[in-house]
C-alpha positions as CSV (number, residue, x, y, z in Angstrom):
1,V,0.0,0.1,-0.1
2,S,2.9,2.2,0.3
3,V,4.6,1.3,-2.8
4,I,1.3,2.2,-4.1
5,L,0.8,5.7,-2.2
6,V,3.9,6.9,-3.2
7,R,4.0,6.5,-7.2
8,L,0.1,7.8,-7.0
9,L,1.6,10.8,-5.0
10,F,5.4,11.6,-7.0
11,F,5.2,8.5,-10.3
12,L,8.0,8.3,-11.5
13,A,10.1,11.2,-9.8
14,P,13.9,9.7,-9.0
15,P,13.4,11.1,-5.2
16,A,10.8,8.4,-5.1
17,H,13.1,5.9,-6.2
18,W,15.5,6.8,-4.1
19,V,13.2,6.7,-0.9
20,L,11.4,3.3,-2.3
21,G,15.6,1.7,-2.5
22,L,15.7,2.6,0.6
23,S,13.3,1.0,2.7
24,R,12.6,-2.4,3.5
25,V,10.2,-3.1,1.2
26,G,10.6,-6.3,-0.6
27,F,11.2,-6.6,-4.1
28,G,7.7,-8.2,-5.0
29,P,5.4,-5.5,-3.5
30,Y,7.5,-2.9,-5.0
31,L,7.2,-4.3,-8.4
32,L,3.4,-4.6,-7.6
33,G,2.6,-1.4,-5.7
34,S,4.8,0.6,-8.7
35,A,2.7,-1.7,-11.8
36,I,-0.3,-0.4,-10.1
37,G,0.3,3.3,-8.4
38,T,1.8,4.2,-11.9
39,L,-1.6,3.3,-14.1
40,P,-3.3,6.2,-13.6
41,G,-0.1,8.4,-14.0
42,I,0.4,6.9,-17.2
43,A,-3.6,6.4,-18.8
44,L,-3.5,10.5,-18.3
45,V,-0.6,11.5,-20.3
46,V,-1.8,8.7,-23.4
47,L,-5.1,10.4,-22.9
48,A,-3.3,14.3,-22.5
49,S,-1.0,13.6,-25.2
50,R,-4.1,12.2,-27.5
51,G,-6.4,15.4,-26.7
52,I,-3.4,17.5,-27.5
53,F,-2.1,16.0,-30.9
54,E,-5.7,15.6,-32.3
55,L,-6.2,19.4,-31.2
56,L,-3.1,20.3,-32.9
57,R,-3.9,18.1,-36.2
58,A,-7.4,20.1,-36.0
59,A,-5.7,23.5,-36.4
60,G,-3.2,22.8,-39.3
61,S,0.4,23.0,-39.9
62,G,0.7,27.0,-38.3
63,A,0.1,25.4,-34.8
64,W,2.8,22.4,-34.9
65,L,4.9,25.5,-35.9
66,A,3.9,27.4,-33.2
67,A,4.1,24.1,-30.7
68,A,7.9,23.7,-31.8
69,L,8.5,26.9,-31.5
70,V,6.9,27.0,-27.8
71,L,9.4,23.7,-27.3
72,V,12.6,25.2,-28.6
73,A,11.7,28.0,-26.5
74,G,11.4,26.3,-23.7
75,L,14.8,24.1,-24.0
76,G,16.9,27.4,-24.5
77,V,15.6,29.3,-21.6
78,R,16.5,26.2,-19.5
79,R,19.6,25.6,-21.0
80,Y,20.5,29.2,-21.1
81,L,19.0,29.3,-16.6
82,S,21.3,26.2,-16.1
83,R,24.0,27.9,-17.4
84,R,23.7,31.5,-15.7
85,D,23.4,29.0,-12.2
86,A,26.6,27.3,-12.8
87,R,28.6,30.6,-13.8
88,S,27.2,32.3,-10.4
89,P,29.1,32.0,-7.5
90,P,27.6,30.6,-4.3
91,E,26.4,32.5,-1.9
92,E,27.5,33.6,1.5
93,D,26.2,32.8,4.4
94,P,24.9,35.8,6.2
95,R,25.6,34.6,9.4
């Protein structure tokens, strides 16, 4: 039950893997709980992506171009922010 709850709440987040790996949950309950707990999240992603693709198909090629530009812009912003954070010096403790 605890594995199902962790998977329902945190889906496939890496810290959930770490916590479950450090716990004393056996492999069988871990496998069964993970299978049951991830099914709702996987179903939600599949259903949502199907709707998004149907919406883009109905909208035409301009919508695909806009979606691609949003994706590229998002990746560019993420790369910029990660590089900026890597260059900034660590903050000192004010105490």
